Structures are given as structure tokens and as C-alpha cells.
Residue, then its C-alpha position, 0 to 999 in steps of 0.5 A: m500545509t505546503t505542497n508543490h503543485t508542479a511537475s518538478g514535485l514528482i522528479n523524486a518519486a519518478g527517481a525513486l519509482m526507477a530505482a525500485l523498478s530497476a533493482h528488482a525487475g524480476l519480481p511481479a509488477p504493480r499497479i502504481t500510482s503517485e499521491r501527495v503525503v504528508s512528510a515528516e517535514r516541515d517548512a520555515s513557517g513550521d507547517l507539515v510538508l506534502v511531498w510525492g509519494l508512491c503506491f504500489g497495488f497488487h490484485g488479483d490470485t497472485a495479489l498476497s503472493d506479489f505484495e509479500q515478495w515486495r514487502q521482502a525486497l524492500v525489507v519492510a518488517p512484518a509487524t509494521v503489515d496493517h490488514s483492513s476489511t471491509g464487508p468480502h474486501a479486505w487488504l494488507s498495507a504497509a509503508t516504508t521509504y524508498a530512495g528518501v520517497p515514501l511508498t505504500l504496498t497494497g495488496y487486495y483480496t477477496r476474503a472467503r465466504r466463510d471467513l465473512h461474519v453477520d453483524c452479530g459476529m457470528p460466522v456465515g454459514e454454507g446456505g448464506g444464514a448464521k451457523 
């Protein structure tokens, strides 16, 4: 696998970040990270290429609304949104490409107690036991 380990590898991601924030300056501010992701490219020897991508994370009471605003602005199809959870923690995520750079949106939230299930698959009741 080929990767660029210098700061120059971040130039495309930084450009895409500036373009996204400039084009959608009125949207809620995400928590922004950049990480290496596998691209569809291959180097001359046929190895996969790692590129710097962007991650926009949304947290707190408005996380899902913020996620949705960005999903619509970046024209990410609703059918591509994945839902995952573990215990009371859940998140929506969607991957796209913006200005040639991989970009992942993730909206984190805590599921309501009534939505949780115990190991046997029974809904949790108000008193904390299975209904």
C-alpha cells in the first residue's frame, strides 16, 4: 500500500475543506478531522493508494439535524446513509467525495432508554428490566 507521509499529502484535503466550508458557510460547524483512507487509485505496481480524507463529525442535541443539513448540501443520497449502534450510543454515517477528496459525515447521538434492548431482544421497561 502506498501512502504520502509528508504534510504535502494534506494539501488536497485542506483545499477540499476550504471549498466545503466556503460553499456552505451558513451550515453548522462540524468537528473536523483528517485521516488516511484507501482510495480507488493504484500505484504503478498495482498497490492500493492511501490518501488523506476528511471526516465531519456532529455531536450533541443537534447532531442529527446538523448531519442532515450537510448531507443535503453535499448531495449525498439518503440510501447511502448507514446506521450503527452499540449500547446506548448510535451514529449515522455517509461517505462521499468532495472536490476529489473522500469525505465522511457522521452524526453521533444517544438512543433513548425506551429504544434500548437487553440481550434477549426484549425492550427495556421504565424500571430498567425487560418488559
